[in-house]
MIMI-412531 format. One record per residue (C-alpha): x, y, z; residue in three letters. Coordinates in Angstrom, 2 decimals, m for minus. Example, Ala and Ser with C-alpha at 12.3 -4.5 7.8 and 13.67 -1.06 7.14 Angstrom:
PT         x         y         z   res
PT     12.30     m4.50      7.80   ALA
PT     13.67     m1.06      7.14   SER
//
This chain:
PT         x         y         z   res
PT      3.27      0.28    m10.07   UNK
PT      2.91      2.53    m13.09   UNK
PT      1.09      5.08    m10.98   UNK
PT      3.92      5.29     m8.43   UNK
PT      6.47      5.58    m11.27   UNK
PT      4.42      8.45    m12.69   UNK
PT      4.40     10.14     m9.28   UNK
PT      8.17      9.75     m8.92   UNK
PT      8.68     11.16    m12.43   UNK
PT      6.50     14.16    m11.59   UNK
PT      8.42     14.79     m8.36   UNK
PT     11.75     14.48    m10.17   UNK
PT     10.61     16.90    m12.89   UNK
PT      9.38     19.38    m10.26   UNK
PT     12.71     19.13     m8.41   UNK
PT     14.68     19.81    m11.60   UNK
PT     12.45     22.75    m12.56   UNK
PT     12.66     24.20     m9.07   UNK
PT     16.43     23.79     m8.92   UNK
PT     16.90     25.48    m12.29   UNK
PT     14.44     28.28    m11.44   UNK
PT     16.47     29.05     m8.29   UNK
PT     19.73     29.06    m10.24   UNK
PT     21.09     26.05     m8.34   UNK
PT     23.46     23.58     m9.89   UNK
PT     23.22     19.91     m9.05   UNK
PT     26.48     20.32     m7.11   UNK
PT     25.14     23.26     m5.06   UNK
PT     21.85     21.50     m4.25   UNK
PT     23.69     18.33     m3.28   UNK
PT     26.02     20.23     m0.94   UNK
PT     23.10     21.98      0.76   UNK
PT     21.19     18.71      1.12   UNK
PT     24.33     16.88      2.29   UNK
PT     23.97     14.20     m0.39   UNK
PT     26.08     13.30     m3.39   UNK
PT     25.66     15.13     m6.69   UNK
PT     25.22     11.72     m8.28   UNK
PT     22.15     11.03     m6.13   UNK
PT     20.56     14.34     m7.16   UNK
PT     21.35     13.79    m10.83   UNK
PT     20.08     10.19    m10.86   UNK
PT     16.93     11.12     m8.94   UNK
PT     16.14     13.95    m11.36   UNK
PT     16.64     11.67    m14.37   UNK
PT     14.56      8.86    m12.85   UNK
PT     17.51      6.48    m12.78   UNK
PT     17.30      6.34     m8.98   UNK
PT     13.63      6.67     m8.02   UNK
PT     13.99      5.05     m4.60   UNK
PT     15.52      7.73     m2.43   UNK
PT     14.40      8.02      1.17   UNK
PT     11.40     10.17      1.92   UNK
PT     13.56     12.35      4.15   UNK
PT     16.04     12.98      1.33   UNK
PT     13.33     13.69     m1.24   UNK
PT     11.61     16.15      1.09   UNK
PT     14.92     17.87      1.90   UNK
PT     15.77     18.26     m1.79   UNK
PT     12.32     19.63     m2.58   UNK
PT     12.48     22.11      0.32   UNK
PT     15.92     23.35     m0.69   UNK
PT     14.75     23.81     m4.29   UNK
PT     11.68     25.61     m2.88   UNK
PT      9.29     23.25     m4.61   UNK
PT      5.81     23.44     m3.03   UNK
PT      4.48     20.07     m1.99   UNK
PT      0.87     19.14     m1.34   UNK
PT      0.03     15.73      0.06   UNK
PT     m3.35     14.18     m0.53   UNK
PT     m5.05     11.15      0.94   UNK
PT     m5.54      9.52     m2.45   UNK
PT     m2.93      6.85     m1.75   UNK
PT     m4.69      5.88      1.46   UNK
PT     m8.09      5.81     m0.24   UNK
PT     m6.66      3.80     m3.13   UNK
PT     m5.27      1.31     m0.64   UNK
PT     m8.63      1.13      1.14   UNK
PT    m10.51      0.60     m2.12   UNK
PT     m8.11     m2.19     m3.15   UNK
PT     m8.59     m3.88      0.24   UNK
PT    m12.37     m3.60     m0.10   UNK
PT    m12.15     m5.14     m3.58   UNK
PT    m10.05     m8.04     m2.24   UNK
PT    m12.60     m8.67      0.52   UNK
PT    m15.48     m8.50     m1.97   UNK
PT    m13.89    m10.91     m4.45   UNK
PT    m12.27    m13.37     m2.00   UNK
PT    m13.19    m16.90     m3.06   UNK
PT    m10.85    m18.85     m0.83   UNK
PT    m11.37    m20.53      2.48   UNK
PT    m10.10    m19.07      5.71   UNK
PT     m9.89    m21.40      8.67   UNK
PT     m8.15    m22.03     11.95   UNK
PT     m6.11    m24.89     13.36   UNK
PT     m9.23    m25.92     15.29   UNK
PT    m10.99    m26.41     11.92   UNK
PT     m8.19    m28.81     10.99   UNK
PT     m8.87    m31.03     14.00   UNK
PT     m6.72    m29.32     16.64   UNK
PT     m8.62    m29.46     19.90   UNK
PT     m7.44    m26.07     21.18   UNK
PT     m4.71    m23.50     20.91   UNK
PT     m1.22    m24.86     21.61   UNK
PT     m0.48    m24.87     25.32   UNK
PT      3.31    m25.20     25.15   UNK
PT      6.08    m24.03     22.88   UNK
PT      6.49    m27.57     21.54   UNK
PT      2.79    m27.77     20.73   UNK
PT      3.11    m24.50     18.86   UNK
PT      5.97    m25.88     16.76   UNK
PT      3.94    m29.00     15.96   UNK
PT      1.03    m26.80     14.89   UNK
PT      3.29    m24.68     12.67   UNK
PT      4.77    m27.81     11.12   UNK
PT      1.27    m29.15     10.41   UNK
PT      0.25    m25.87      8.82   UNK
PT      3.43    m25.90      6.71   UNK
PT      2.70    m29.42      5.49   UNK
PT     m0.82    m28.35      4.53   UNK
PT      0.54    m25.32      2.66   UNK
PT      3.09    m27.42      0.75   UNK
PT      0.40    m29.95     m0.13   UNK
PT     m1.88    m27.19     m1.40   UNK
PT      0.93    m25.62     m3.41   UNK
PT      1.78    m28.96     m5.03   UNK
PT     m1.88    m29.62     m5.83   UNK
PT     m2.19    m26.24     m7.52   UNK
PT      0.97    m26.90     m9.55   UNK
PT     m0.35    m30.29    m10.66   UNK
PT     m3.71    m28.86    m11.70   UNK
PT     m2.01    m26.08    m13.67   UNK
PT     m0.14    m28.58    m15.86   UNK
//
């Protein structure tokens, strides 16, 4: 989370610097981007870091801020997934492992299977809570 906050802060700082370097006021940039001046101001100050990607890209383009995308986020995601797979200590099973003879053949059977799985999940959750006490 801290890394994404840092990225948003860097983007906001680049937007502000680009806007000022081009002699644009917040009002002028907002009008060109067809957004409110408040959105631009809050985004630049980090008060509103969650603007849409489309809006952020439009603001950056209008302020003529160069943008380079890298694949680091994708590789970070892949490395986290690999770490989860490597360190997984739980058990992964199927309904057949729980004594179900086969996949549900009707909608009603499917509901019964979901209910059984839900009961198992609630039982597991309660057992974990009791052991944590």
